C-alpha positions in Angstrom: 91.9 109.6 98.9 91.2 113.1 97.8 93.9 115.7 97.3 96.9 113.5 96.7 99.3 113.8 93.8 98.2 111.5 91.0 100.0 110.0 88.0 98.5 108.5 84.9 98.2 104.8 85.1 100.4 103.2 82.5 98.5 101.1 79.9 99.2 97.4 79.5 98.0 96.7 76.0 97.4 93.0 76.7 94.6 93.9 79.1 92.2 94.1 76.2 92.9 90.4 75.4 92.6 89.4 79.0 89.2 91.0 79.2 88.1 89.1 76.1 89.1 85.7 77.4 87.6 86.4 80.9 84.3 87.3 79.2 84.5 84.1 77.1 85.1 82.1 80.3 82.1 83.6 82.1 79.8 83.3 79.2 80.8 79.7 78.6 80.2 79.0 82.3 76.8 80.6 82.2 75.9 78.6 79.1 77.0 75.3 80.7 74.8 76.1 83.8 71.8 77.0 81.7 72.0 74.2 79.1 73.2 71.4 81.4 75.6 70.4 78.7 78.4 70.2 81.3 78.3 69.8 85.0 79.4 72.8 87.0 81.9 72.5 89.9 82.5 75.3 92.3 86.2 75.3 93.4 88.3 77.2 95.9 90.8 79.3 94.1 93.9 77.2 95.1 92.0 74.0 95.1 92.3 71.0 92.8 90.9 72.6 89.7 93.0 70.3 87.5 91.1 67.3 88.6 87.8 68.9 87.9 88.8 70.1 84.4 90.2 66.7 83.5 86.8 65.2 84.4 84.8 67.5 82.2 83.5 70.0 84.7 83.0 73.7 84.0 84.8 75.2 86.9 83.6 78.3 88.8 85.6 80.1 91.5 83.6 82.0 94.1 86.6 83.8 95.4 87.1 85.5 92.1 83.4 86.5 92.3 84.0 88.0 95.7 87.0 89.9 94.5 84.8 91.4 91.8 82.3 92.4 94.6 85.2 94.2 96.2 86.5 95.9 93.1 83.1 97.2 92.2 82.6 98.3 95.9 79.4 96.3 96.1 80.7 94.2 99.0 80.4 96.6 101.9 76.7 97.1 101.4 76.1 93.3 101.0 78.0 92.0 104.0 75.3 93.0 106.5 72.8 90.7 104.9 75.0 87.7 105.7 75.6 89.1 109.2 71.8 89.2 109.6 71.5 85.4 109.1 74.2 84.7 111.7 77.6 85.2 110.2 79.9 87.3 112.3 81.3 90.6 110.9 84.7 89.4 111.9 84.9 86.4 109.5 86.0 86.4 105.9 84.4 89.3 104.0 84.7 87.2 100.8 82.3 84.8 102.4 79.9 87.3 103.8 79.9 89.5 100.7 79.2 86.5 98.4 76.4 85.2 100.6 75.0 88.7 100.9 75.0 89.1 97.1 73.2 85.8 96.7 70.6 86.8 99.3 70.0 90.1 97.5 70.1 88.4 94.1 72.8 90.6 92.7 76.1 89.9 91.0 78.9 92.1 89.5 78.8 89.6 86.6 75.7 91.3 85.3 77.5 94.7 85.2 80.4 93.3 83.2 78.5 90.8 81.2 74.8 91.9 80.8 73.5 88.5 79.5 74.5 86.9 82.8 71.9 87.2 85.5 73.1 84.9 88.2 76.1 82.9 89.4 76.0 79.3 88.0 74.2 76.7 90.0 76.7 74.1 91.2 76.4 70.4 90.7 79.2 69.9 93.2 81.3 72.1 95.5 85.0 71.3 96.0 87.2 73.1 98.6 90.7 73.0 99.9 91.4 74.4 103.4 95.0 75.3 102.4 93.7 79.0 102.6 91.5 78.8 105.7 88.6 77.0 107.2 86.2 79.7 105.9 86.1 78.2 102.4 84.6 75.0 103.9 81.9 76.9 105.8 81.3 79.2 102.8 80.9 76.3 100.4 78.9 74.4 103.0 76.3 77.1 103.1 75.8 77.1 99.3 75.8 73.2 99.3 72.8 73.4 101.6 71.2 76.2 99.7 71.5 74.4 96.3 71.1 70.9 97.7 74.4 69.9 96.1 77.1 67.5 97.2 80.4 68.9 98.6 83.8 67.2 98.8 87.0 68.7 100.1 90.6 68.5 101.1 91.8 69.3 104.6 95.3 70.7 104.5 97.7 70.8 107.4 98.6 74.3 108.5 101.6 76.0 110.1 104.0 73.8 108.1 107.7 74.4 108.2 109.1 71.8 105.8 106.7 70.1 103.4 107.6 66.5 104.1 106.5 63.4 102.3 104.1 62.7 105.2 102.1 65.8 104.5 102.3 65.2 100.7 101.1 61.6 101.0 98.2 62.7 103.2 96.9 65.3 100.7 97.5 63.1 97.7 95.4 60.4 99.3 92.6 62.8 99.9 92.7 63.9 96.3 92.6 60.3 95.1 89.6 59.7 97.3 87.7 62.5 95.5 87.7 60.7 92.2 85.0 58.2 92.8 82.3 60.7 94.0 83.3 63.1 91.2 82.9 60.3 88.6 79.3 59.7 89.8 78.5 63.4 89.7 80.1 64.2 86.4 79.0 61.0 84.6 82.6 60.7 83.2 85.2 58.1 84.0 88.5 59.4 85.4 91.2 59.5 82.8 94.8 59.7 84.1 96.1 60.8 80.7 93.7 63.7 80.6 94.7 64.7 84.1 98.3 64.7 83.0 97.5 66.8 79.9 95.6 69.4 82.0 98.3 69.4 84.7 101.0 69.9 82.1 99.0 72.9 80.8 98.6 74.2 84.4 102.4 73.9 85.0 103.1 75.9 81.8 100.6 78.6 82.9 102.3 78.7 86.3 105.8 79.0 84.9 104.7 81.8 82.6 102.9 83.6 85.4 106.0 83.4 87.5 108.0 84.9 84.6 105.5 87.7 84.3 105.8 88.6 88.0 109.6 88.3 87.9 109.8 91.0 85.2 109.3 93.4 88.2 113.0 92.7 89.1 113.9 95.2 86.4 114.4 98.8 87.4 112.2 100.5 86.5 109.6 97.7 86.9 107.3 97.3 83.9 104.3 96.4 86.2 103.0 97.0 89.7 101.3 94.9 92.3 98.1 96.5 91.3 98.5 95.4 87.7 99.3 91.9 88.9 96.1 91.6 90.9 94.1 92.2 87.7 96.3 90.1 85.3 96.3 87.1 87.6 92.7 86.4 86.6 93.5 83.8 84.0 95.9 82.0 86.3 93.1 81.7 88.8 90.1 80.7 86.6 91.7 79.3 83.5 94.8 77.4 84.5 94.9 74.1 82.8 93.7 75.7 79.5 95.4 76.8 76.4 93.8 80.2 76.7 95.7 81.0 79.9 99.0 79.8 78.4 98.5 81.9 75.3 97.6 85.0 77.3 100.6 84.9 79.5 102.9 84.5 76.5 101.4 87.6 75.1 101.6 89.6 78.4 105.2 88.4 79.0 106.3 89.5 75.6 104.8 93.0 76.1 106.5 93.4 79.5 109.9 92.2 78.2 109.5 94.9 75.5 108.8 97.5 78.1 112.0 96.4 79.9 114.0 96.8 76.7 112.6 100.2 76.2 113.2 101.2 79.9 109.5 101.9 80.2 108.5 101.7 83.8 105.0 101.3 85.2 105.8 104.3 87.4 107.4 107.4 85.9 110.7 108.2 87.5 110.6 105.2 89.9 112.5 106.0 93.0 111.2 103.5 95.7 110.4 99.9 95.4 107.9 98.3 97.9 106.7 94.8 98.6 103.0 94.3 99.6 102.4 91.5 102.1 98.8 90.3 102.5 95.5 90.8 100.7 94.8 93.7 98.4 92.2 96.3 99.4 90.0 95.5 96.4 87.9 98.6 96.6 90.9 100.9 96.6 93.1 99.4 93.9 92.9 102.4 91.7 93.3 104.9 94.5 96.3 103.2 96.0 97.9 102.7 92.5 97.6 106.4 91.7 98.8 107.4 95.1 102.0 105.5 94.9 102.6 106.4 91.2 102.2 110.0 92.1 105.1 109.7 94.6 107.4 107.8 92.2 106.9 104.7 94.3 106.3 101.3 92.8 104.9 98.3 94.7 106.7 95.7 92.6 105.8 92.4 94.2 103.6 90.7 96.7 103.0 87.4 98.5 99.4 87.4 97.3 99.9 87.3 93.5 102.5 84.5 94.0 99.8 82.2 95.3 99.2 80.9 91.8 102.8 79.8 91.1 102.8 76.0 91.3 106.4 75.0 90.3 106.0 71.5 91.7 103.3 70.4 89.3 104.7 67.4 87.5 102.6 65.5 84.9 104.6 62.3 85.5 103.2 62.1 89.1 100.0 64.1 89.2 98.6 63.4 92.6 101.8 63.8 94.6 103.0 66.8 92.7 99.6 68.6 93.1 99.6 67.7 96.8 103.1 69.2 97.2 102.3 72.3 95.1 99.1 73.1 96.9 100.7 72.5 100.3 103.7 74.7 99.7 101.6 77.9 99.5 102.9 80.8 101.6 99.6 81.0 103.6 100.0 77.4 104.8 103.5 77.7 106.1 105.0 78.4 109.5 106.3 81.9 110.4 109.9 80.5 110.0 109.2 79.4 106.4 107.4 82.7 105.6 110.2 84.9 107.0 112.7 83.0 104.9 110.7 83.5 101.8 110.1 87.2 102.5 113.9 87.7 103.0 114.5 86.1 99.6 111.8 88.4 98.0 113.3 91.5 99.6 116.7 90.6 98.2 115.5 89.5 94.8 113.3 92.5 94.0 115.7 95.0 95.7 112.9 96.2 98.1 113.2 99.5 99.9 110.2 98.9 102.2 107.6 96.3 103.1 103.9 97.2 103.5 101.9 94.7 105.6 98.1 94.8 105.2 96.4 93.8 108.4 93.0 92.7 106.9 90.4 92.7 109.6 88.5 89.7 108.4 91.4 87.7 107.0 93.7 86.7 109.8 95.1 83.8 107.7 96.5 86.3 105.2 97.6 88.9 107.7 101.2 88.2 108.9 101.8 91.3 111.0 100.1 90.2 114.2 102.9 88.1 115.9 105.9 90.3 115.4 107.0 89.4 111.9 107.4 93.0 110.6 109.6 93.8 113.6 111.7 90.7 113.3 112.3 91.1 109.6 113.1 94.8 109.8 115.7 94.0 112.5 117.2 91.2 110.4 117.2 92.9 107.0 117.3 96.6 107.8 114.4 97.2 105.5 111.7 99.3 107.1 108.1 98.0 107.5 104.7 99.7 107.6 101.5 98.1 108.8 98.1 99.4 107.6 94.7 98.4 108.9 92.0 97.6 106.5 90.2 94.7 104.8 90.0 92.9 101.5 86.3 93.7 101.0 84.8 95.5 103.9 85.6 99.2 103.4 84.2 100.0 106.8 87.4 98.6 108.3 89.5 101.2 106.4 90.3 104.8 107.1 91.3 106.4 103.9 92.8 109.4 105.5 94.8 107.4 108.1 96.0 105.1 105.4 97.1 108.0 103.2 98.9 109.6 106.2 100.7 106.3 106.9 101.8 105.9 103.3 103.0 109.5 103.1 105.0 109.2 106.3 106.6 105.9 105.1 107.7 107.4 101.8 109.0 110.6 103.6 111.0 108.4 105.9 112.7 106.8 103.0 113.4 110.1 101.4 115.1 111.3 104.6 117.2 108.1 104.9 
């Protein structure tokens, strides 16, 4: 995005601590895989990580790796290698980028952490289709490649009300995972340990929600782009003391920014909501573009995906089943629209940006008239941009810039 007005990105001092704990996480994972001291479980990002941690697994999240492929802009060049072995260019570019990286024997982990040469070899792969079916196919390919067992949870989709019928179904599937995981890990399942881990996960979740909710302040102390980076511990370290400690630190800093009236965007004039996936390879460009126009994207549906307010250590399986089934991506359009209206009101939103991600239909909510319906009901204008989470060939930077500029100009006129 050449030629646009730019504004300096505001520093969040806690970022240094986050980078340190993320480095420790990846180095410990690498050590576990090389030393065989602990079994390694691959887990989908909103899958049952608490069960795995409680049973002594080191837990690796391929989706986090794929987001790194996007941020480093490696993904676009790697996707064709997965296409060449039969995967369509139209399916999840997390999947195709990750398989492409494996086929080419490259990883962004080596750039960030030079001692790490490869992703960790899995002893088991565990998925939850509450995001999409792609995670099952993705993990299935690697299960075959590594000759490793795979277990999973099949979540109901298009849910309006999360009833006890749905919850019992998912809870039962979780309970059925225990026996095969015991055999793989060599550890006996301990309900008290699961309760301890789940309690820690709930604390992490509550703190992460409080962090995101600081954006209700005007000016907001953080942007959506900040949140996509700082959600890292909530994804890969929930259920640990490190994640809890980090979000206490971050929350304290953001609350201080609010007291000092220090906004993430100088002279904040407009407040936007981002619906859908980030364009990982354009985080900095988009962040600087909006900051340069005194516009702050204060909140999103995406970063809220790691808020699990229903976790309850007194009833682990049912509460995990409920929390993992209440995700925005799983719900019906009626439930999604109700949620978006609440967010628009809570964060005092001036406009909603919908990202139509080419390879992620499950996280693109603009295709069946939702923007038009919500704009009519709320009076809040909507913009749809075309792009993708990882495949930058699906994105026109100039067209996106033009659309962003026109949207802001529309608000200035109104």
